[in-house]
C-alpha positions, -999 to 999 in steps of 0.1 A, spaced: 306 -684 -364 345 -674 -375 365 -706 -365 402 -706 -351 415 -740 -343 446 -751 -340 488 -736 -335 482 -698 -344 506 -691 -378 507 -659 -402 509 -661 -443 483 -672 -464 467 -706 -462 479 -737 -474 465 -765 -485 476 -797 -481 466 -828 -505 475 -851 -474 453 -836 -450 476 -831 -413 477 -809 -387 449 -783 -384 464 -745 -381 448 -712 -371 459 -692 -397 459 -654 -391 453 -643 -432 421 -664 -431 407 -659 -397 414 -620 -402 399 -617 -435 367 -641 -421 360 -615 -394 366 -584 -412 341 -602 -442 315 -607 -410 316 -572 -403 311 -559 -434 281 -578 -439 249 -563 -429 228 -599 -423 253 -603 -397 240 -590 -362 269 -601 -341 301 -623 -345 306 -657 -323 343 -663 -331 355 -699 -317 387 -703 -301 405 -737 -293 445 -726 -302 473 -739 -282 489 -702 -289 518 -696 -315 531 -665 -335 528 -633 -316 525 -612 -350 496 -638 -364 476 -631 -331 480 -589 -335 464 -594 -371 438 -616 -356 431 -593 -329 432 -560 -353 405 -579 -370 383 -584 -341 388 -545 -332 378 -532 -366 348 -556 -366 339 -538 -333 343 -503 -345 319 -512 -375 293 -519 -350 293 -557 -345 295 -573 -312 317 -601 -311 315 -632 -283 344 -655 -285 334 -693 -277 367 -709 -259 372 -745 -271 391 -773 -253 423 -756 -258 434 -718 -250 469 -709 -238 485 -675 -246 481 -664 -284 441 -681 -279 436 -664 -249 452 -628 -267 431 -628 -294 398 -631 -271 413 -600 -246 388 -573 -266 357 -597 -270 326 -581 -260 320 -611 -244 334 -646 -234 322 -678 -230 341 -708 -215 334 -740 -197 359 -763 -176 
C-alpha cells in the first residue's frame, strides 16, 4: 500500500520536529510506487489517495511513476479517501481500477 495524503507538493520530503500538516510529497510517493514496482514479491499496488490537490508538476511526477509501475507489469488499484479533488483525481486517472465510496 502506497499512501498519498494531504496537499500535493514537490521537492524532497521535509521532516518537522513539531509535526504539522500532512502533505502528499511527490518525491516520496513516486519513489514508493517505483520501489513497489521493482519488488518481485509485490503482485499489485494499492495506492491510497486522499488529497485536495496541489502542484500540477508534482501530480505529473506521481502519475509518471504510476504508469512506469504498470509498464513493469504491476496492477495499480487506487483507493480514494475522504478528500479527492484536482490533483488527487489526476494521479488516479491511469489506474487499472479505482475504488471509492460516497
